[in-house]
C-alpha positions as CSV (number, residue, x, y, z in Angstrom):
1,M,119.9,99.9,119.2
2,P,117.2,99.0,116.6
3,L,114.3,96.9,117.8
4,N,114.2,93.5,116.1
5,L,110.7,92.5,115.3
6,D,111.5,89.6,113.1
7,S,110.3,87.0,115.6
8,E,107.0,88.7,116.1
9,S,103.8,87.7,114.3
10,I,101.3,89.8,112.4
11,T,97.9,89.0,111.1
12,V,97.7,88.4,107.4
13,F,94.3,88.7,105.6
14,C,93.5,86.7,102.5
15,P,91.9,89.0,99.9
16,H,90.3,85.9,98.3
17,C,88.5,84.3,101.2
18,S,88.9,86.8,104.0
19,N,90.6,84.3,106.2
20,Q,93.1,85.7,108.6
21,H,96.1,83.9,110.1
22,E,99.4,84.8,111.8
23,E,102.7,84.9,110.1
24,R,106.1,85.8,111.5
25,I,107.6,89.0,110.1
26,L,110.9,87.3,109.2
27,R,109.0,84.8,107.0
28,L,107.2,87.6,105.2
29,K,110.5,89.5,104.6
30,Y,111.9,86.5,102.8
31,E,108.8,84.9,101.4
32,P,106.4,87.7,100.5
33,R,104.3,85.3,98.4
34,L,102.5,82.7,100.6
35,S,99.6,80.3,100.2
36,C,96.5,80.9,102.3
37,P,95.9,78.0,104.6
38,A,92.2,78.2,104.1
39,C,91.7,78.5,100.3
40,G,95.2,77.8,99.0
41,K,95.3,80.9,96.8
42,Y,98.4,83.1,96.9
43,I,98.7,86.2,99.0
44,V,101.4,88.7,98.0
45,I,102.8,90.9,100.7
46,N,103.8,94.4,99.7
47,L,107.3,94.6,101.1
48,L,107.4,98.4,100.8
49,D,104.3,98.6,103.1
50,L,105.8,96.0,105.4
51,Y,109.1,97.9,105.8
52,T,107.3,101.2,106.2
53,M,105.1,99.8,109.0
54,L,108.2,98.3,110.7
55,E,110.0,101.6,110.5
56,S,107.0,103.4,112.0
57,A,106.9,100.8,114.9
58,Q,110.7,101.4,115.5
59,K,110.1,105.1,115.8
60,S,107.2,104.8,118.1
61,C,109.1,102.4,120.4
62,K,112.1,104.7,120.4
63,A,109.9,107.6,121.4
64,L,108.2,105.6,124.1
65,L,111.5,104.4,125.5
66,K,112.8,108.0,125.6
67,K,109.7,109.1,127.6
68,L,110.0,106.2,130.0
69,T,113.7,107.0,130.5
70,R,112.9,110.6,131.3
71,M,110.1,109.5,133.7
72,S,112.4,107.1,135.5
73,N,114.9,109.9,136.0
74,G,112.2,112.0,137.7
75,K,111.5,114.3,134.8
76,S,108.2,115.2,133.3
77,P,107.4,113.4,130.0
78,H,106.4,116.7,128.4
């Protein structure tokens, strides 16, 4: 079962004023162009990068779950 990270938040950095703020992943998927709350200029999220990072997180979580399952069954994680 895939891990759903849509409700999680990530930090977004403004390239114009260096402000950082939190945005939900779901919002970034559907609104990759957003206005910085500090300076008002637009920030454009690269969706390819976003989806690549989410896929990487999915794989890492899947590997961790696999290790934890083996450990709970009394097997060595290696």
